[in-house]
LUMDOMI-413319 format. One record per residue (C-alpha): residue number from 1; residue in three letters; x, z, y. Coordinates in steps of 0.25 Angstrom, whole numbers, plus 2048, in hexadecimal, padded with zeros to 3 digits. Each point is the difference from the previous one (the first is absolute). Layout:
# LUMDOMI-413319
+-----+-----+-----+-----+-----+
|   i |  aa |  px |  pz |  py |
+-----+-----+-----+-----+-----+
| NUM | Ala |   X |   Z |   Y |
...
+-----+-----+-----+-----+-----+
//
This chain:
# LUMDOMI-413319
+-----+-----+-----+-----+-----+
|   i |  aa |  px |  pz |  py |
+-----+-----+-----+-----+-----+
|   1 | Met | 829 | D71 | 1CB |
|   2 | Thr | 7F2 | 7F9 | 7FB |
|   3 | Thr | 7F6 | 80B | 7FC |
|   4 | Lys | 7F7 | 7FE | 7F4 |
|   5 | Gln | 7F3 | 7FF | 809 |
|   6 | Asn | 808 | 7F6 | 808 |
|   7 | Tyr | 802 | 7F7 | 7F4 |
|   8 | Phe | 7F3 | 800 | 7FA |
|   9 | Leu | 7FB | 7F9 | 80D |
|  10 | Ser | 80E | 7F8 | 802 |
|  11 | Gln | 7FA | 7F4 | 7F9 |
|  12 | Pro | 7F2 | 7F9 | 800 |
|  13 | His | 7FD | 800 | 7F1 |
|  14 | Gln | 802 | 80E | 7FE |
|  15 | Pro | 7F5 | 807 | 806 |
|  16 | Phe | 7F7 | 7F4 | 7FD |
|  17 | Phe | 803 | 7FF | 7F2 |
|  18 | Leu | 7FD | 80F | 7FD |
|  19 | Leu | 7F4 | 7FF | 807 |
|  20 | Gly | 7FA | 7F6 | 7F9 |
|  21 | Ile | 804 | 806 | 7F3 |
|  22 | Ala | 7FA | 80D | 803 |
|  23 | Asn | 7F4 | 7FA | 805 |
|  24 | Ala | 800 | 7F7 | 7F1 |
|  25 | Ile | 7FF | 80D | 7FA |
|  26 | Val | 7F5 | 808 | 809 |
|  27 | Met | 7F8 | 7F3 | 802 |
|  28 | Met | 7FF | 7FB | 7F1 |
|  29 | Leu | 7FE | 80F | 7FC |
|  30 | Leu | 7F4 | 801 | 80A |
|  31 | Phe | 7F9 | 7F3 | 7FD |
|  32 | Ala | 801 | 803 | 7F1 |
|  33 | Leu | 7F9 | 80F | 800 |
|  34 | Ser | 7F6 | 7FA | 808 |
|  35 | Tyr | 7FE | 7F4 | 7F8 |
|  36 | Lys | 7FE | 80A | 7F4 |
|  37 | Gly | 7F7 | 808 | 809 |
|  38 | Ile | 808 | 80D | 802 |
|  39 | Phe | 7FC | 7FF | 80E |
|  40 | Thr | 7F9 | 7F7 | 80A |
|  41 | Leu | 807 | 7F8 | 80C |
|  42 | Ser | 7FB | 7FF | 80E |
|  43 | Ile | 803 | 7F1 | 800 |
|  44 | Asp | 7FD | 7F6 | 7F4 |
|  45 | Thr | 809 | 803 | 7F4 |
|  46 | Thr | 804 | 7F0 | 7FF |
|  47 | Ala | 802 | 7FF | 810 |
|  48 | Phe | 80A | 80D | 7FE |
|  49 | His | 806 | 7FB | 7F4 |
|  50 | Val | 805 | 7F1 | 806 |
|  51 | Tyr | 800 | 804 | 80F |
|  52 | Ser | 80B | 80D | 7FC |
|  53 | Leu | 808 | 7F7 | 7F7 |
|  54 | Ala | 801 | 7F5 | 80A |
|  55 | Tyr | 802 | 807 | 80D |
|  56 | Leu | 806 | 80E | 7FC |
|  57 | Val | 808 | 7FC | 7F4 |
|  58 | Phe | 804 | 7F1 | 7FF |
|  59 | Ser | 801 | 7FF | 810 |
|  60 | Asn | 80A | 80B | 801 |
|  61 | Val | 809 | 7FB | 7F7 |
|  62 | Phe | 7FF | 7F1 | 806 |
|  63 | Thr | 802 | 807 | 80D |
|  64 | Gly | 80E | 808 | 7FB |
|  65 | Phe | 804 | 7F3 | 7FA |
|  66 | Leu | 7FE | 7F7 | 80A |
|  67 | Phe | 804 | 808 | 80B |
|  68 | Thr | 80D | 801 | 7F8 |
|  69 | Thr | 803 | 7F1 | 7FC |
|  70 | Phe | 7F7 | 7F8 | 80B |
|  71 | Pro | 80B | 801 | 80A |
|  72 | Arg | 80A | 7FC | 7F6 |
|  73 | Phe | 7F7 | 7F4 | 7FD |
|  74 | Asn | 801 | 7FC | 80F |
|  75 | Gln | 80D | 804 | 803 |
|  76 | Thr | 7FC | 80A | 80C |
|  77 | Glu | 803 | 80E | 803 |
|  78 | Val | 7FA | 80C | 7F7 |
|  79 | Ile | 7F3 | 806 | 805 |
|  80 | Glu | 802 | 80E | 808 |
|  81 | Lys | 7FF | 80C | 7F9 |
|  82 | Arg | 7F6 | 805 | 80A |
|  83 | Tyr | 7F6 | 7F4 | 7FE |
|  84 | Tyr | 7FF | 801 | 7F2 |
|  85 | Thr | 800 | 810 | 7FE |
|  86 | Asn | 7F4 | 7FF | 80A |
|  87 | Ile | 7FA | 7F7 | 7F8 |
|  88 | Phe | 803 | 808 | 7F2 |
|  89 | Tyr | 7F9 | 80D | 807 |
|  90 | Thr | 7F4 | 7F8 | 804 |
|  91 | Asn | 7FE | 7FB | 7F1 |
|  92 | Leu | 804 | 80E | 7FB |
|  93 | Ala | 7F5 | 806 | 808 |
|  94 | Gly | 7F5 | 7F4 | 7FC |
|  95 | Ser | 804 | 804 | 7F3 |
|  96 | Val | 7FC | 80F | 802 |
|  97 | Leu | 7F3 | 7FD | 807 |
|  98 | Phe | 7FC | 7F6 | 7F6 |
|  99 | Val | 7FF | 80A | 7F5 |
| 100 | Leu | 7FA | 809 | 809 |
| 101 | Gly | 7F5 | 7F8 | 804 |
| 102 | Ala | 7FE | 7FB | 7F1 |
| 103 | Phe | 7FC | 80F | 7FD |
| 104 | Thr | 7F8 | 802 | 80D |
| 105 | Thr | 7FB | 7F6 | 808 |
| 106 | Pro | 802 | 7F0 | 801 |
| 107 | Leu | 802 | 803 | 80F |
| 108 | Leu | 80E | 805 | 7FC |
| 109 | Ser | 803 | 7F4 | 7F7 |
| 110 | Val | 7FC | 7F6 | 80B |
| 111 | Ala | 808 | 808 | 80A |
| 112 | Ser | 80C | 7FF | 7F6 |
| 113 | Met | 7FD | 7F1 | 7FE |
| 114 | Leu | 802 | 7FE | 80E |
| 115 | Ile | 80C | 808 | 802 |
| 116 | Leu | 806 | 7F8 | 7F5 |
| 117 | Phe | 7FC | 7F4 | 805 |
| 118 | Ile | 808 | 802 | 80D |
| 119 | Ala | 80C | 804 | 7F9 |
| 120 | Glu | 7FE | 7F1 | 7F9 |
| 121 | Ile | 7FE | 7FA | 80D |
| 122 | Phe | 80D | 806 | 805 |
| 123 | Thr | 808 | 7FC | 7F2 |
| 124 | Val | 7FA | 7F2 | 802 |
| 125 | Met | 804 | 7FF | 80E |
| 126 | Gln | 80E | 804 | 7FC |
| 127 | Leu | 801 | 7F7 | 7F6 |
| 128 | Gln | 7FB | 7F4 | 809 |
| 129 | Lys | 80C | 804 | 80A |
| 130 | Ile | 80A | 7FF | 7F7 |
| 131 | Phe | 7FB | 7F3 | 7FC |
| 132 | Asn | 7FF | 7FC | 80D |
| 133 | Asn | 810 | 805 | 803 |
| 134 | Gly | 806 | 7FB | 7F3 |
| 135 | Arg | 80D | 7F8 | 801 |
| 136 | Thr | 7FE | 7FA | 7F1 |
| 137 | Pro | 7FD | 7F2 | 800 |
| 138 | Asp | 7F5 | 7FF | 7F6 |
| 139 | Lys | 7F4 | 809 | 802 |
| 140 | Thr | 7F8 | 7FA | 7F5 |
| 141 | Asp | 7FD | 80C | 7F8 |
| 142 | Ser | 801 | 80A | 80B |
| 143 | Leu | 7F4 | 7F7 | 804 |
| 144 | Trp | 7F7 | 802 | 7F4 |
| 145 | Ile | 804 | 811 | 7FF |
| 146 | Leu | 7FB | 800 | 80F |
| 147 | Val | 7F4 | 7F8 | 7FC |
| 148 | Ala | 7FD | 80B | 7F4 |
| 149 | Asn | 801 | 80B | 808 |
| 150 | Tyr | 7F6 | 7F8 | 80B |
| 151 | Phe | 7F7 | 7FF | 7F4 |
| 152 | Gly | 801 | 80F | 7FE |
| 153 | Ile | 7FC | 802 | 80D |
| 154 | Val | 7F4 | 7F8 | 7FE |
| 155 | Gly | 7FC | 807 | 7F4 |
| 156 | His | 802 | 80F | 806 |
| 157 | Leu | 7F7 | 7FD | 80C |
| 158 | Leu | 7F5 | 7FB | 7F6 |
| 159 | Phe | 800 | 80D | 7F8 |
| 160 | Ile | 800 | 808 | 80E |
| 161 | Ala | 7F4 | 7F8 | 802 |
| 162 | Ala | 7F8 | 803 | 7F4 |
| 163 | Thr | 803 | 80D | 7FF |
| 164 | Leu | 7FE | 804 | 810 |
| 165 | Phe | 7F4 | 7F7 | 801 |
| 166 | Gly | 7FA | 801 | 7F2 |
| 167 | Phe | 802 | 7EF | 7FE |
| 168 | Tyr | 804 | 802 | 7F2 |
| 169 | Met | 7FD | 7F2 | 7FC |
| 170 | Leu | 80D | 7FF | 807 |
| 171 | Ile | 808 | 808 | 7F5 |
| 172 | Pro | 802 | 7F4 | 7F6 |
| 173 | Thr | 806 | 7F8 | 80B |
| 174 | Ala | 808 | 80B | 805 |
| 175 | Val | 805 | 802 | 7F1 |
| 176 | Asn | 803 | 7F1 | 7FE |
| 177 | Ile | 807 | 7FD | 80D |
| 178 | Thr | 808 | 80F | 7FE |
| 179 | Phe | 803 | 7FC | 7F2 |
| 180 | Tyr | 804 | 7F1 | 7FF |
| 181 | Leu | 804 | 7FD | 80E |
| 182 | Tyr | 808 | 80C | 803 |
| 183 | Leu | 804 | 808 | 7F4 |
| 184 | Ile | 804 | 7F6 | 7F6 |
| 185 | Phe | 802 | 7F4 | 809 |
| 186 | Leu | 80A | 809 | 809 |
| 187 | Ala | 807 | 805 | 7F3 |
| 188 | Phe | 800 | 7F1 | 7FB |
| 189 | Ser | 807 | 7FC | 80D |
| 190 | Val | 809 | 80A | 7FF |
| 191 | Gly | 805 | 7FD | 7F1 |
| 192 | Gln | 800 | 7F2 | 800 |
| 193 | Arg | 80B | 802 | 80B |
| 194 | Met | 808 | 80C | 7F9 |
| 195 | Ile | 7FE | 7FE | 7F2 |
| 196 | Pro | 808 | 7F2 | 7FE |
| 197 | Phe | 80A | 805 | 80B |
| 198 | Phe | 803 | 80D | 7F7 |
| 199 | Ser | 801 | 7F7 | 7F4 |
| 200 | His | 809 | 7F6 | 806 |
| 201 | Ser | 7F6 | 7F5 | 7FC |
| 202 | Trp | 805 | 7F5 | 808 |
| 203 | Ala | 7F4 | 7F7 | 7FB |
| 204 | Glu | 7F9 | 7F8 | 80B |
| 205 | Lys | 7F3 | 806 | 804 |
| 206 | Asn | 7F3 | 7F7 | 802 |
| 207 | Pro | 801 | 800 | 80F |
| 208 | Asn | 7F1 | 800 | 800 |
| 209 | Phe | 7FE | 80B | 7F6 |
| 210 | Ile | 7FC | 80C | 809 |
| 211 | Lys | 7F7 | 7F6 | 807 |
| 212 | Ile | 7F8 | 7FD | 7F5 |
| 213 | Thr | 7FF | 80D | 7FA |
| 214 | Phe | 7FB | 806 | 80D |
| 215 | Gly | 7F6 | 7F5 | 802 |
| 216 | Leu | 7FC | 804 | 7F1 |
| 217 | Phe | 800 | 80E | 804 |
| 218 | Ile | 7F6 | 7FD | 80B |
| 219 | Leu | 7F6 | 7F8 | 7F7 |
| 220 | Lys | 801 | 80C | 7F6 |
| 221 | Thr | 7FC | 80A | 80B |
| 222 | Leu | 7F5 | 7F7 | 806 |
| 223 | Phe | 7FB | 7FE | 7F1 |
| 224 | Thr | 801 | 80E | 7FC |
| 225 | Ser | 7F8 | 805 | 80C |
| 226 | Ala | 7F6 | 7F5 | 7FE |
| 227 | Asp | 800 | 804 | 7F1 |
| 228 | Ile | 800 | 7F1 | 7FC |
| 229 | Lys | 807 | 802 | 7F2 |
| 230 | Leu | 801 | 7F3 | 7FB |
| 231 | Ala | 808 | 7FC | 80C |
| 232 | Glu | 808 | 80E | 800 |
| 233 | Leu | 803 | 7FB | 7F1 |
| 234 | Leu | 805 | 7F2 | 804 |
| 235 | Val | 809 | 806 | 80B |
| 236 | Asp | 806 | 80C | 7F6 |
| 237 | Leu | 804 | 7F4 | 7F7 |
| 238 | Leu | 806 | 7F9 | 80C |
| 239 | Leu | 808 | 80C | 803 |
| 240 | Ala | 804 | 803 | 7F3 |
| 241 | Phe | 805 | 7F2 | 7FC |
| 242 | Phe | 808 | 7FF | 80E |
| 243 | Met | 806 | 80D | 801 |
| 244 | Leu | 805 | 7FF | 7F1 |
| 245 | Arg | 806 | 7F2 | 801 |
| 246 | Glu | 807 | 803 | 80D |
| 247 | Phe | 805 | 80E | 7F9 |
| 248 | Leu | 805 | 7F9 | 7F4 |
| 249 | Arg | 808 | 7F7 | 80A |
| 250 | Trp | 807 | 80B | 806 |
| 251 | Asp | 808 | 801 | 7F3 |
| 252 | Leu | 801 | 811 | 802 |
| 253 | His | 804 | 803 | 7F1 |
| 254 | Pro | 7FA | 80E | 7FF |
| 255 | Leu | 804 | 803 | 7F3 |
| 256 | Gln | 80F | 7FF | 803 |
| 257 | Ser | 7FD | 808 | 80E |
| 258 | Pro | 803 | 80F | 801 |
| 259 | Ser | 7F3 | 808 | 801 |
| 260 | Ile | 800 | 802 | 80F |
| 261 | Leu | 7FF | 7F0 | 800 |
| 262 | Trp | 7F7 | 7FD | 7F6 |
| 263 | Val | 7F6 | 80A | 804 |
| 264 | Leu | 7FE | 7F7 | 80D |
| 265 | His | 7FF | 7F3 | 7F6 |
| 266 | Leu | 7F6 | 808 | 7F8 |
| 267 | Ala | 7F8 | 803 | 80D |
| 268 | Leu | 801 | 7F0 | 803 |
| 269 | Phe | 7FA | 7FC | 7F4 |
| 270 | Trp | 7F6 | 80A | 801 |
| 271 | Leu | 7F9 | 7F7 | 80B |
| 272 | Pro | 7FD | 7F4 | 7F6 |
| 273 | Thr | 7FC | 809 | 7F5 |
| 274 | Ala | 7F7 | 808 | 809 |
| 275 | Phe | 7F8 | 7F3 | 806 |
| 276 | Gly | 7FF | 7FA | 7F2 |
| 277 | Leu | 7FA | 80C | 7FA |
| 278 | Ser | 7F7 | 801 | 80D |
| 279 | Ala | 7FB | 7F2 | 7FC |
| 280 | Val | 7FC | 803 | 7F2 |
| 281 | Ser | 7FA | 80E | 805 |
| 282 | Leu | 7F8 | 7F7 | 80A |
| 283 | Ala | 7FC | 7F6 | 7F5 |
| 284 | Ala | 7FB | 80C | 7F8 |
| 285 | Ala | 7F7 | 805 | 80C |
| 286 | Leu | 7FA | 7F1 | 801 |
| 287 | Phe | 7FF | 7FC | 7F2 |
| 288 | Leu | 7FE | 80E | 7F8 |
| 289 | Asp | 7FA | 808 | 80A |
| 290 | Thr | 80C | 80A | 7FE |
| 291 | Ser | 806 | 807 | 80C |
| 292 | Phe | 80F | 805 | 7FD |
| 293 | Tyr | 7FF | 80B | 80C |
| 294 | Phe | 80B | 7FB | 80A |
| 295 | Leu | 809 | 7FD | 7F4 |
| 296 | Asn | 807 | 7F4 | 809 |
| 297 | Ile | 801 | 80A | 80E |
| 298 | His | 808 | 80B | 7F7 |
| 299 | Leu | 809 | 7F4 | 7F9 |
| 300 | Leu | 805 | 7FC | 80D |
| 301 | Ala | 7FF | 80E | 807 |
| 302 | Ile | 809 | 808 | 7F3 |
| 303 | Gly | 806 | 7F4 | 7F9 |
| 304 | Phe | 804 | 7F8 | 80D |
| 305 | Leu | 7FF | 80A | 80C |
| 306 | Thr | 805 | 80D | 7FA |
| 307 | Thr | 80C | 7F9 | 7F8 |
| 308 | Val | 804 | 7F9 | 80C |
| 309 | Leu | 800 | 80C | 809 |
| 310 | Ile | 807 | 80A | 7F6 |
| 311 | Gly | 80B | 7F6 | 7FE |
| 312 | Phe | 803 | 7FD | 80F |
| 313 | Gly | 7FE | 80E | 801 |
| 314 | Thr | 80B | 804 | 7F7 |
| 315 | Arg | 809 | 7F6 | 805 |
| 316 | Val | 7FE | 803 | 80F |
| 317 | Thr | 802 | 810 | 7FE |
| 318 | Leu | 80C | 7FE | 7F8 |
| 319 | Gly | 807 | 7F5 | 808 |
| 320 | His | 7FD | 805 | 80C |
| 321 | Ala | 805 | 80F | 7FB |
| 322 | Gly | 80D | 7FA | 7FF |
| 323 | Met | 7FE | 7FE | 7F0 |
| 324 | Pro | 801 | 7F6 | 7F6 |
| 325 | Pro | 7F2 | 7F9 | 7FF |
| 326 | Gln | 800 | 803 | 7F0 |
| 327 | Ala | 7F5 | 805 | 7F8 |
| 328 | Asp | 804 | 80A | 7F6 |
| 329 | Asn | 7F7 | 802 | 7F3 |
| 330 | Phe | 7F7 | 80A | 807 |
| 331 | Val | 7FC | 7F7 | 80B |
| 332 | Thr | 800 | 7F4 | 7F7 |
| 333 | Gly | 7F5 | 808 | 7F7 |
| 334 | Leu | 7F8 | 801 | 80D |
| 335 | Phe | 800 | 7F2 | 800 |
| 336 | Ile | 7FB | 7FE | 7F4 |
| 337 | Trp | 7F7 | 80B | 803 |
| 338 | Ile | 7F8 | 7F9 | 80A |
| 339 | Gln | 7FC | 7F4 | 7F5 |
| 340 | Ala | 7FB | 80B | 7F7 |
| 341 | Ile | 7F7 | 804 | 80C |
| 342 | Val | 7FB | 7F1 | 802 |
| 343 | Leu | 7FD | 802 | 7F0 |
| 344 | Phe | 7F9 | 80D | 802 |
| 345 | Arg | 7F7 | 7FA | 80B |
| 346 | Ser | 7FD | 7F3 | 7FB |
| 347 | Leu | 7FC | 806 | 7F3 |
| 348 | Phe | 7F6 | 809 | 808 |
| 349 | Ser | 7FA | 7F4 | 807 |
| 350 | Leu | 7FE | 7FA | 7F1 |
| 351 | Asn | 7FA | 80D | 7FB |
| 352 | Ile | 7F5 | 7FE | 80C |
| 353 | Ala | 7FF | 7F1 | 7FD |
| 354 | Phe | 7FD | 801 | 7F1 |
| 355 | Gly | 7FB | 80F | 800 |
| 356 | Trp | 809 | 807 | 7F8 |
| 357 | Glu | 7FD | 80D | 806 |
| 358 | Ala | 80F | 804 | 801 |
| 359 | Asn | 7FF | 806 | 80F |
| 360 | Phe | 80C | 809 | 7FC |
| 361 | Leu | 808 | 7F2 | 803 |
| 362 | Phe | 7FE | 804 | 810 |
| 363 | Asp | 805 | 80D | 7FE |
| 364 | Ile | 80C | 7FB | 7FA |
| 365 | Ser | 802 | 7F5 | 80B |
| 366 | Phe | 800 | 808 | 80B |
| 367 | Thr | 808 | 80B | 7FA |
| 368 | Ala | 80B | 7F6 | 7FD |
| 369 | Trp | 7FE | 7FB | 80E |
| 370 | Ile | 803 | 80E | 805 |
| 371 | Leu | 80B | 802 | 7F7 |
| 372 | Leu | 807 | 7F3 | 805 |
| 373 | Phe | 801 | 805 | 80E |
| 374 | Leu | 803 | 80F | 7FD |
| 375 | Leu | 80C | 7FA | 7F7 |
| 376 | Trp | 805 | 7F6 | 80A |
| 377 | Gly | 7FE | 80B | 80B |
| 378 | Gly | 807 | 80A | 7F8 |
| 379 | Arg | 80B | 7F7 | 7FD |
| 380 | Tyr | 803 | 7FA | 80E |
| 381 | Ala | 7FA | 80A | 80A |
| 382 | Lys | 80E | 807 | 802 |
| 383 | Ile | 807 | 7F5 | 803 |
| 384 | Leu | 7F5 | 7FB | 80A |
| 385 | Ile | 801 | 80F | 807 |
| 386 | Phe | 80E | 803 | 7FE |
| 387 | Ala | 808 | 7F4 | 7FD |
| 388 | Asn | 80A | 800 | 7F3 |
| 389 | Asp | 803 | 80F | 802 |
| 390 | Gln | 7FF | 803 | 7F1 |
+-----+-----+-----+-----+-----+
//
């Protein structure tokens, strides 16, 4: 008889999802309290915020998702339990050490980053092995997923170099590579494959869609890192119009779809929306000398990335527990709550730009984020740990 402990580790997504959810709560709480001056972290607050969300939150969710689905994508055997549990325990140790280092010494933080980096190397090695051994005749989408993961390694290495050797001039490049070429492009690569499939959309895709998008992401990363705002603005407009035109061709019908599907459609359309609004914010910075305080990054990070991960995470959690992939009213409310978080965080950026002195919007934003993951974790933790034995 399978024990509850054995069930918790029986599929890759279970431990990684829970670790990602726990880190989403802890890391945001620490960042917010540090930002408000309640205590001081041993490393730069912004670097803590970006690194912790990228490599302790989103990377864990990505790993759980890909370790579960990538073998199916490529028609290979499932990953051995010993392999993915070793990576999980390494990520767990790295997460604990990172928090301890944030309160004590940067040396512990660097040690944790090295531990997490080694785990990421073994994660990507396994994905590469699956890709190499895959029997599927078409590996195009899998290739782009791999490419994004390799950029995650590059961004991770730059973060370590900046923290370990004091090369702080590398931080902007590390942030941009990690954010655009790893997090956003990886979620996009998975989404553009799976969302039309789930939606039973048989519209023929533009065969060059993902190639052109990747090229524009490269330009976006370069121009953002070099702070060439006019060129970045033009790339944003190209991304917004190119993505919107392609998504409309897919004939998704979000208004006629159940919430477990329309949340994924909504996430997709956040991409052109976010890039369009990014162009607007850059125009304001260029011509009005007004900063919208990372509005464009948060539109993508919350509107697209968080929405798509919660949507996919819900579907995978239910489906692999042998339950129908359906969202009831409570979970549908969480999908809508993510959009409220986007609104609160956007208002905080506007508050900074126009001097409203409504800094309480920051408190609302981070509290809403923590509440989202507390509620989602509270709803699905028992299924992830014990199966559907309610």
